[in-house]
N, C-alpha and C positions, 0 to 999 in steps of 0.2 A: 350384860350382853345387849339387852334392849336399848340401854342408854347409849352404848357404843354405836349401834346401828343408827339410832336417831341422829347422833352427832354427825355421822358420815353422810346421811341423807341431807342434813342441813347444810353441810359444807358444799355439796353438789348444787344446792338450790341457790346459794349466794353468788352474786356476780363476781367473776374473777377479774381482778385488777392487777395488771403487770406492775412489778415493783418499780420499774423505771418510767411509768406513765406520768405524763405531765398533768397539772391541774386542768388545762384546757381539754386534754384527751379524756380525762375522767368525767368532766362535766358533760361532754358530748355523749359519752358512753353510758351515762346514768340511765338505768332502767326505769326511773321514776318520770322521765320526760314523756310527754304525750306522743302517741304514735304519729299524729299529724306533723309534729315538730321533727321527728326523726326522718320522716319522708321528705321533708323540706330541706334537710341538710345537704343533699346532693346538689341542689340548685344554689344554696347560699354559701357553701364552703366555709362554715363557721370556724373550723380549726385554723385555716389560713388567715381568715380575717381577724380573729381574736389575737393570734400571734403577731400579725402585722401591727395591730393597735397597742401591743405590749401589755395586755391585761394580765394581772398577777394577783395572787392571794393578798388580802389585806387592803386592797384599793377601795376607794369610794367612787362609784361610777353612776352617772346620770344618764338614763335611757330616755331621751326626749322624744315625745310622740311615740311612746312605747306600744300603744295599741294593745293587742292581745297578749304581748309579753314574750314572744319567741326569743328575742335577744335578752330580755330581762332574766329569764330563767337560766340561759347559758352563762350570762355574766355572774349571776348569783352563785352558780356552781364553781366558777373559777375564783372569785374573790373570797369565798368561804365564810366561816363564822367570824373571822377577824375583819372582814370587809362589809360593804353595804352597797346595795343598788337602790337608787331612787328612780322609780318608774313614773315618769311624768306624762300625763295626758291633759289636754284641754277638754271642755265638755263635749264638743263634737266627736273627738276621737274616742272618748270614754263611752259615748252612746253607741257609736258604730261598732265597737269591740266589746260591748257589755257582756255578751254570752261567753266569749273567750276569756275575759277577765274573771268572771265569776267561776268558771271551771278551773282556771289556773291557780287561783288563790283559795280554793275551797279547803276546808278542814285544816287551816293553818299552814298550808304549803308555803314554801319560800319565806321563811321567817326573817331572812336578812334582806328582804325587799320591802322598801317603804313606798307605798303608792301615794302619789300626789295628784290632785285634781286642781288645776290652776287655769287662769287666763294666760295664753301663750305670751302675750306682750309683757306680762309681769309675773315671772315664775316664782319669785320670792324664795329662792333657795339661799341658804346662808352663804355669805361670801367666802371664797377661797377655801372651800372644804371638799372640793371634788377633784379627783385625780384625772378623770377621763369623762368626757361627755360624748355620747354617740347619737347620731341622727340618721336612722336607717330608712332610706327610700321615702323620706318625708321632708327634706329640706325645701323641696319645691312647694310644699304646702304653706310655707311661711309667706309665699307670694301669691297664693290662690285666694280668691274671694268668690263666694257663691251663696247669696241669700237663699236661693232655692234649696240648697243642700244644708242650710244652717251653719255655714262656715263663715265666721265673721272676719273682717279685715284685721290683720295683725300688724301692729306697729313694728316693722322690721328692725328699725334702729334699736328700739327698746329690747326686742327679742335677742338680738345679737349681743347687746350690752349685758343682758342678763346671763347669757352663756359665758361670756368672758368673766363676769363678776363671780360666778360660782366656782370657777376653776382656780386651783392653786397656781402660784407662779411656776411657769414651766409646764402647766397642765395641758392635756391634749384634747383635741376635738376630732372625732372620726365622722366622716360624711360618706354615706353611700347613697347614690341616687341614679335615676334613669336619665341617660344622656338625651339631649335634644340636638337638633341640627345646628351646625356652625352658623354663627351670626344671629341666632335667636337669643332672646332674653327672658324676662319674667313672664311675658305673655304666653310662653309655651307651658308654663305651670298651670294656667287656667284652662287651656285648650286640651292639653295632652297629658297632664300630670308628669311632665318632664322638665328638666332644667339643664341647659347646655353646660358642659363641663368647664369651659373657659370662663363663661359668665359667672358660674358659681364660685370659681376660684377668685375672680376679681372682686366679687361682692364680699367675700370673706376676708381677703387681704386688705381691702379698703376699710373694713371694720376693725382692723388691727390684729387679725390672726396671721401667723407666720406659716406658710406652706412648708411642710417637711418632706413628704414623699407620697407616692401613689402605689397602688397594687392593682395589677391588671387581670387578676384571676376571674373576674366577673364580666369581662368584656365580651361583646358579640358583634363582630364586624358586619354580620348579616342583618342586624336589627334595622327595621324600617323606622327611621327617626321621626317621620311625619305622622305616625299612627299613635292613637291613644294607647296607653300602656295596658288597658283592659281589653283591647281588640284581640280576638282569638288568634290572629296571625302572629302576634308578638307577646302575648301574655305569658309571663314566666321566662321569656327569652330576650328581654331587653338588654341593650348595651349599658352596663352599669359601671360607673367610675367609683373608685374608693380612694379617698384622700385623707391624709392625716395632717392636722394643723396643731400648732401650739400657741400658747399665750406667753408673753414675755414676763 
């Protein structure tokens, strides 16, 4: 009788997963995710973004400038044991997010995530082994230079070539970034941590990526595009574009 009661209590304690839940839904619903990540979900809409990008079990995904790993953990949950996530940071990003990185990967968490610390100009990921690369709110950093903040100049041509090289033929690139005012270019990256959507698209297509489609679920027409993204007036409420590209 005691055994039966114990089993019943255990059943109630375990998270209930619907039989028809998708891998994306299961990853987002995981009770092992940090509370701060779960709070962030309402702003990021990860279910829609990951579905838009076509993330599936068994894929190899590179999370470029992964920082503290919000998306790395979500991706790891979707690709599962048969897939892998490569969480890539350069030294400045790794230093900035060191506390979050330490907490996320403590005690062997996320065994299907491989952390890489590299110079962004030369990421040295094996060629043609990645199904999807994601750059979330940090493509603008490729064009930012700040000696004061310890952010070195990145060889943008080498960076983009590195992304292309790691992707399998037909592999995809997901870009999410803060929009900047029309007519602006890479100068907005240094001043505002933004990058105009049209300019970003031109830079990527010029590098050989083929634009496939966009998702508008993170747009905000009321964003003040001339403000720094950390300004309290717009922080967490910027107009963000979401693009999906592929390599030939």
